[in-house]
BADOVO-476667 format. One record per atom (N, C-alpha, C, O, CB): residue in three letters; z, x, y. Coordinates in steps of 0.02 Angstrom, whole numbers. Glycine has a CB too. Layout:
BEGIN
("ALA" (Z X Y)) ...
***
This chain:
BEGIN
("MET" (776 -1336 168)) ("MET" (720 -1288 101)) ("MET" (738 -1204 98)) ("MET" (706 -1168 136)) ("MET" (614 -1291 131)) ("SER" (786 -1174 57)) ("SER" (786 -1128 63)) ("SER" (723 -1058 21)) ("SER" (668 -1080 3)) ("SER" (849 -1135 55)) ("SER" (734 -1004 14)) ("SER" (679 -975 -17)) ("SER" (724 -928 -42)) ("SER" (779 -905 -26)) ("SER" (616 -951 26)) ("LEU" (675 -918 -97)) ("LEU" (738 -867 -162)) ("LEU" (735 -806 -138)) ("LEU" (691 -777 -106)) ("LEU" (715 -857 -259)) ("GLY" (811 -781 -165)) ("GLY" (827 -718 -145)) ("GLY" (871 -692 -183)) ("GLY" (884 -732 -228)) ("GLY" (847 -714 -85)) ("CYS" (896 -651 -186)) ("CYS" (947 -612 -214)) ("CYS" (992 -655 -224)) ("CYS" (1008 -639 -281)) ("CYS" (969 -559 -178)) ("GLY" (1029 -705 -209)) ("GLY" (1097 -732 -215)) ("GLY" (1082 -798 -237)) ("GLY" (1133 -829 -252)) ("GLY" (1142 -729 -150)) ("SER" (1015 -838 -246)) ("SER" (1006 -899 -252)) ("SER" (1019 -903 -323)) ("SER" (1020 -963 -338)) ("SER" (945 -922 -228)) ("GLY" (1029 -860 -379)) ("GLY" (1040 -868 -445)) ("GLY" (986 -850 -499)) ("GLY" (988 -824 -555)) ("GLY" (1056 -929 -449)) ("VAL" (935 -876 -458)) ("VAL" (882 -870 -512)) ("VAL" (847 -778 -527)) ("VAL" (831 -729 -493)) ("VAL" (814 -928 -479)) ("THR" (850 -800 -605)) ("THR" (854 -702 -628)) ("THR" (802 -673 -609)) ("THR" (797 -612 -605)) ("THR" (857 -676 -712)) ("VAL" (734 -732 -590)) ("VAL" (670 -656 -597)) ("VAL" (690 -658 -524)) ("VAL" (677 -601 -505)) ("VAL" (560 -665 -624)) ("ALA" (715 -695 -468)) ("ALA" (707 -663 -388)) ("ALA" (751 -610 -384)) ("ALA" (727 -560 -357)) ("ALA" (727 -716 -324)) ("ARG" (820 -605 -406)) ("ARG" (881 -540 -424)) ("ARG" (840 -470 -435)) ("ARG" (837 -420 -399)) ("ARG" (930 -558 -509)) ("LEU" (802 -491 -516)) ("LEU" (771 -439 -547)) ("LEU" (707 -400 -487)) ("LEU" (687 -341 -484)) ("LEU" (739 -476 -620)) ("ARG" (691 -452 -452)) ("ARG" (632 -408 -417)) ("ARG" (667 -380 -353)) ("ARG" (643 -333 -322)) ("ARG" (558 -457 -395)) ("CYS" (741 -418 -328)) ("CYS" (742 -406 -254)) ("CYS" (787 -326 -296)) ("CYS" (795 -275 -263)) ("CYS" (793 -481 -183)) ("ALA" (805 -330 -351)) ("ALA" (841 -265 -384)) ("ALA" (788 -199 -383)) ("ALA" (811 -145 -366)) ("ALA" (864 -283 -472)) ("GLN" (728 -204 -398)) ("GLN" (691 -188 -401)) ("GLN" (704 -135 -457)) ("GLN" (715 -75 -455)) ("GLN" (672 -183 -347)) ("VAL" (697 -189 -516)) ("VAL" (726 -149 -582)) ("VAL" (645 -120 -619)) ("VAL" (587 -140 -622)) ("VAL" (783 -217 -647)) ("THR" (690 -58 -645)) ("THR" (596 -14 -664)) ("THR" (640 -3 -737)) ("THR" (700 -8 -750)) ("THR" (553 94 -600)) ("PRO" (575 17 -783)) ("PRO" (605 27 -839)) ("PRO" (604 113 -847)) ("PRO" (553 137 -822)) ("PRO" (567 -18 -897)) ("PRO" (655 169 -880)) ("PRO" (664 210 -879)) ("PRO" (605 247 -907)) ("PRO" (573 230 -957)) ("PRO" (716 211 -896)) ("VAL" (594 305 -864)) ("VAL" (537 360 -898)) ("VAL" (540 425 -935)) ("VAL" (558 470 -898)) ("VAL" (500 381 -853)) ("SER" (531 440 -985)) ("SER" (510 501 -1006)) ("SER" (493 558 -958)) ("SER" (465 551 -904)) ("SER" (460 489 -1043)) ("ASP" (513 612 -984)) ("ASP" (459 670 -935)) ("ASP" (401 673 -966)) ("ASP" (350 690 -935)) ("ASP" (483 754 -929)) ("GLU" (400 652 -1057)) ("GLU" (311 640 -1071)) ("GLU" (287 588 -1051)) ("GLU" (228 588 -1033)) ("GLU" (284 637 -1140)) ("ARG" (317 543 -1048)) ("ARG" (268 480 -1002)) ("ARG" (270 483 -951)) ("ARG" (227 447 -925)) ("ARG" (279 413 -1002)) ("GLU" (306 515 -907)) ("GLU" (286 530 -820)) ("GLU" (226 577 -829)) ("GLU" (172 573 -800)) ("GLU" (355 576 -765)) ("ARG" (244 619 -873)) ("ARG" (146 668 -882)) ("ARG" (108 611 -884)) ("ARG" (84 585 -833)) ("ARG" (118 723 -974)) ("GLU" (101 583 -958)) ("GLU" (37 548 -968)) ("GLU" (29 498 -904)) ("GLU" (-29 495 -884)) ("GLU" (39 506 -1043)) ("LEU" (73 462 -870)) ("LEU" (55 410 -809)) ("LEU" (50 443 -748)) ("LEU" (61 405 -701)) ("LEU" (108 353 -798)) ("GLN" (29 533 -723)) ("GLN" (37 545 -694)) ("GLN" (-43 578 -708)) ("GLN" (-70 596 -655)) ("GLN" (98 560 -686)) ("ALA" (-72 585 -753)) ("ALA" (-134 595 -769)) ("ALA" (-176 552 -794)) ("ALA" (-232 575 -805)) ("ALA" (-135 633 -799)) ("ALA" (-163 482 -810)) ("ALA" (-207 411 -820)) ("ALA" (-255 408 -727)) ("ALA" (-313 425 -717)) ("ALA" (-128 320 -836)) ("PRO" (-211 385 -683)) ("PRO" (-269 397 -612)) ("PRO" (-291 431 -590)) ("PRO" (-304 425 -530)) ("PRO" (-264 390 -565)) ("ALA" (-312 490 -627)) ("ALA" (-342 550 -630)) ("ALA" (-451 535 -638)) ("ALA" (-507 554 -621)) ("ALA" (-293 592 -708)) ("ARG" (-393 466 -698)) ("ARG" (-489 447 -726)) ("ARG" (-526 408 -653)) ("ARG" (-490 374 -617)) ("ARG" (-495 364 -818)) ("PRO" (-579 415 -642)) ("PRO" (-614 393 -603)) ("PRO" (-587 313 -630)) ("PRO" (-561 293 -682)) ("PRO" (-691 422 -605)) ("ARG" (-615 270 -545)) ("ARG" (-592 217 -533)) ("ARG" (-534 188 -566)) ("ARG" (-543 133 -592)) ("ARG" (-635 186 -535)) ("ALA" (-466 218 -570)) ("ALA" (-412 217 -585)) ("ALA" (-369 200 -553)) ("ALA" (-395 190 -498)) ("ALA" (-402 254 -601)) ("SER" (-308 188 -548)) ("SER" (-223 193 -496)) ("SER" (-168 193 -539)) ("SER" (-155 178 -597)) ("SER" (-201 119 -441)) ("ARG" (-144 213 -498)) ("ARG" (-49 181 -529)) ("ARG" (-29 125 -507)) ("ARG" (-40 115 -448)) ("ARG" (23 225 -503)) ("VAL" (4 73 -544)) ("VAL" (65 23 -498)) ("VAL" (120 33 -489)) ("VAL" (166 36 -531)) ("VAL" (82 -35 -517)) ("LEU" (123 42 -417)) ("LEU" (201 51 -411)) ("LEU" (233 -7 -362)) ("LEU" (189 -31 -325)) ("LEU" (218 128 -378)) ("PRO" (284 -30 -355)) ("PRO" (315 -11 -429)) ("PRO" (292 -40 -476)) ("PRO" (249 -83 -464)) ("PRO" (380 -22 -440)) ("PRO" (315 -27 -563)) ("PRO" (288 -54 -585)) ("PRO" (294 -110 -595)) ("PRO" (344 -135 -569)) ("PRO" (279 -33 -611)) ("ARG" (237 -172 -651)) ("ARG" (258 -236 -636)) ("ARG" (254 -259 -722)) ("ARG" (212 -244 -764)) ("ARG" (204 -279 -572)) ("PRO" (312 -301 -728)) ("PRO" (307 -356 -813)) ("PRO" (244 -382 -830)) ("PRO" (204 -413 -795)) ("PRO" (353 -434 -814)) ("VAL" (242 -372 -861)) ("VAL" (178 -411 -913)) ("VAL" (204 -423 -956)) ("VAL" (258 -402 -976)) ("VAL" (116 -379 -940)) ("ALA" (146 -488 -996)) ("ALA" (165 -497 -1053)) ("ALA" (99 -511 -1116)) ("ALA" (43 -516 -1090)) ("ALA" (214 -552 -1041)) ("HIS" (99 -513 -1148)) ("HIS" (40 -512 -1191)) ("HIS" (55 -537 -1274)) ("HIS" (110 -541 -1301)) ("HIS" (12 -434 -1188)) ("ALA" (-20 -554 -1305)) ("ALA" (4 -597 -1369)) ("ALA" (67 -558 -1426)) ("ALA" (113 -579 -1462)) ("ALA" (-75 -612 -1418)) ("THR" (41 -502 -1410)) ("THR" (107 -455 -1467)) ("THR" (165 -430 -1424)) ("THR" (202 -387 -1447)) ("THR" (73 -370 -1511)) ("GLY" (172 -447 -1378)) ("GLY" (228 -426 -1344)) ("GLY" (235 -409 -1277)) ("GLY" (183 -411 -1245)) ("GLY" (246 -384 -1370)) ("VAL" (303 -387 -1235)) ("VAL" (325 -400 -1151)) ("VAL" (296 -324 -1147)) ("VAL" (271 -287 -1191)) ("VAL" (428 -418 -1120)) ("GLY" (307 -315 -1084)) ("GLY" (311 -226 -1043)) ("GLY" (317 -231 -993)) ("GLY" (351 -274 -964)) ("GLY" (255 -173 -1040)) ("TRP" (262 -153 -952)) ("TRP" (250 -153 -916)) ("TRP" (194 -112 -894)) ("TRP" (173 -59 -916)) ("TRP" (291 -156 -902)) ("LEU" (169 -157 -832)) ("LEU" (84 -107 -820)) ("LEU" (114 -57 -774)) ("LEU" (171 -56 -752)) ("LEU" (0 -156 -771)) ("TRP" (61 -13 -763)) ("TRP" (91 26 -746)) ("TRP" (25 78 -704)) ("TRP" (37 124 -665)) ("TRP" (135 48 -808)) ("GLY" (-29 60 -721)) ("GLY" (-93 81 -712)) ("GLY" (-158 29 -723)) ("GLY" (-167 -11 -768)) ("GLY" (-97 137 -755)) ("ARG" (-200 45 -665)) ("ARG" (-286 -17 -673)) ("ARG" (-337 19 -675)) ("ARG" (-337 52 -623)) ("ARG" (-312 -74 -604)) ("MET" (-374 29 -700)) ("MET" (-411 55 -722)) ("MET" (-483 3 -716)) ("MET" (-472 -45 -753)) ("MET" (-381 77 -781)) ("GLN" (-555 -5 -680)) ("GLN" (-604 -27 -655)) ("GLN" (-653 9 -690)) ("GLN" (-665 65 -668)) ("GLN" (-604 -25 -589)) ("LEU" (-702 -22 -772)) ("LEU" (-743 22 -778)) ("LEU" (-810 -3 -750)) ("LEU" (-823 -51 -714)) ("LEU" (-741 44 -843)) ("PRO" (-849 43 -778)) ("PRO" (-919 40 -733)) ("PRO" (-956 -30 -767)) ("PRO" (-1018 -29 -765)) ("PRO" (-977 123 -746)) ("ASP" (-932 -77 -790)) ("ASP" (-990 -146 -785)) ("ASP" (-938 -185 -769)) ("ASP" (-931 -234 -804)) ("ASP" (-1039 -178 -858)) ("GLY" (-896 -175 -720)) ("GLY" (-843 -230 -677)) ("GLY" (-793 -244 -713)) ("GLY" (-747 -255 -674)) ("GLY" (-871 -301 -655)) ("SER" (-773 -251 -769)) ("SER" (-707 -277 -816)) ("SER" (-663 -208 -812)) ("SER" (-683 -150 -818)) ("SER" (-730 -301 -912)) ("TRP" (-582 -239 -795)) ("TRP" (-525 -188 -785)) ("TRP" (-486 -189 -835)) ("TRP" (-458 -239 -857)) ("TRP" (-485 -195 -730)) ("LEU" (-482 -137 -854)) ("LEU" (-421 -114 -896)) ("LEU" (-341 -97 -864)) ("LEU" (-328 -57 -819)) ("LEU" (-446 -48 -930)) ("GLY" (-308 -129 -893)) ("GLY" (-220 -107 -875)) ("GLY" (-199 -66 -912)) ("GLY" (-218 -67 -971)) ("GLY" (-164 -158 -882)) ("LEU" (-152 -17 -889)) ("LEU" (-110 32 -937)) ("LEU" (-28 5 -934)) ("LEU" (7 -9 -886)) ("LEU" (-117 121 -906)) ("ALA" (-17 3 -1000)) ("ALA" (25 -38 -1001)) ("ALA" (79 -3 -1050)) ("ALA" (55 46 -1077)) ("ALA" (-4 -104 -1018)) ("THR" (150 -17 -1070)) ("THR" (151 -19 -1110)) ("THR" (225 -111 -1137)) ("THR" (271 -142 -1111)) ("THR" (155 64 -1118)) ("LEU" (185 -110 -1204)) ("LEU" (231 -141 -1223)) ("LEU" (256 -152 -1286)) ("LEU" (224 -143 -1338)) ("LEU" (223 -182 -1202)) ("PHE" (319 -174 -1284)) ("PHE" (399 -187 -1334)) ("PHE" (370 -242 -1377)) ("PHE" (331 -284 -1356)) ("PHE" (485 -219 -1284)) ("THR" (389 -239 -1423)) ("THR" (363 -297 -1490)) ("THR" (448 -293 -1510)) ("THR" (458 -320 -1565)) ("THR" (287 -259 -1574)) ("GLY" (488 -275 -1490)) ("GLY" (560 -260 -1510)) ("GLY" (612 -257 -1467)) ("GLY" (618 -288 -1414)) ("GLY" (564 -206 -1539)) ("ILE" (658 -210 -1495)) ("ILE" (701 -181 -1433)) ("ILE" (673 -144 -1371)) ("ILE" (637 -94 -1374)) ("ILE" (747 -134 -1460)) ("VAL" (694 -177 -1313)) ("VAL" (678 -186 -1247)) ("VAL" (667 -104 -1234)) ("VAL" (716 -82 -1264)) ("VAL" (740 -230 -1200)) ("PHE" (640 -59 -1213)) ("PHE" (628 3 -1198)) ("PHE" (650 41 -1241)) ("PHE" (692 80 -1221)) ("PHE" (647 19 -1145)) ("ASP" (632 44 -1307)) ("ASP" (628 50 -1377)) ("ASP" (576 63 -1404)) ("ASP" (571 16 -1443)) ("ASP" (645 7 -1405)) ("GLY" (510 111 -1415)) ("GLY" (478 125 -1482)) ("GLY" (394 101 -1435)) ("GLY" (340 94 -1465)) ("GLY" (518 61 -1568)) ("ALA" (402 94 -1375)) ("ALA" (313 61 -1333)) ("ALA" (303 127 -1327)) ("ALA" (340 176 -1321)) ("ALA" (302 5 -1240)) ("GLN" (201 111 -1332)) ("GLN" (174 154 -1327)) ("GLN" (131 149 -1276)) ("GLN" (102 94 -1282)) ("GLN" (156 169 -1376)) ("LEU" (108 184 -1220)) ("LEU" (56 193 -1154)) ("LEU" (0 169 -1220)) ("LEU" (-3 183 -1279)) ("LEU" (44 293 -1102)) ("HIS" (-45 118 -1168)) ("HIS" (-90 102 -1197)) ("HIS" (-152 62 -1146)) ("HIS" (-128 21 -1107)) ("HIS" (-59 67 -1251)) ("TRP" (-206 69 -1144)) ("TRP" (-246 39 -1112)) ("TRP" (-279 -1 -1138)) ("TRP" (-313 16 -1187)) ("TRP" (-274 67 -1086)) ("TYR" (-281 -65 -1113)) ("TYR" (-269 -140 -1124)) ("TYR" (-339 -197 -1085)) ("TYR" (-355 -183 -1027)) ("TYR" (-183 -155 -1082)) ("SER" (-365 -241 -1111)) ("SER" (-424 -261 -1087)) ("SER" (-354 -314 -1021)) ("SER" (-301 -343 -1031)) ("SER" (-495 -309 -1162)) ("ALA" (-392 -301 -968)) ("ALA" (-364 -343 -921)) ("ALA" (-343 -415 -936)) ("ALA" (-289 -436 -917)) ("ALA" (-405 -343 -872)) ("HIS" (-397 -460 -976)) ("HIS" (-405 -521 -992)) ("HIS" (-335 -545 -1040)) ("HIS" (-323 -604 -1049)) ("HIS" (-477 -525 -1027)) ("GLU" (-296 -495 -1066)) ("GLU" (-266 -496 -1134)) ("GLU" (-197 -507 -1087)) ("GLU" (-170 -563 -1090)) ("GLU" (-276 -418 -1196)) ("LEU" (-161 -441 -1033)) ("LEU" (-110 -450 -1010)) ("LEU" (-120 -518 -949)) ("LEU" (-171 -538 -920)) ("LEU" (-86 -380 -988)) ("ARG" (-40 -541 -947)) ("ARG" (-26 -598 -906)) ("ARG" (46 -561 -858)) ("ARG" (96 -542 -888)) ("ARG" (-6 -677 -964)) ("ILE" (38 -555 -778)) ("ILE" (103 -533 -742)) ("ILE" (152 -577 -731)) ("ILE" (152 -624 -691)) ("ILE" (92 -509 -682)) ("VAL" (199 -556 -774)) ("VAL" (250 -585 -770)) ("VAL" (284 -606 -683)) ("VAL" (297 -561 -643)) ("VAL" (290 -540 -813)) ("ALA" (291 -667 -670)) ("ALA" (293 -685 -627)) ("ALA" (384 -705 -608)) ("ALA" (399 -730 -554)) ("ALA" (240 -729 -633)) 
***
């Protein structure tokens, strides 16, 4: 039995091997640097691909609220990938990590 690797032909495995990450503008980078400064927040490195009911995107950070629930800092795209997404905190139960 062989394991999935860069040469296996599996798209997800190849993407992981290439460590594909979305482009980050200077403005977005400033937002990403500021977000983990909040209490109980941290940055996700490298960003993880996520799915949401309204689109797909990248998980950049996470934050635990005082009540124990979690938020995910993500950019979601509803159209062309890497175009027009806004950085926003989403309830963690609304986001799914794309394996």
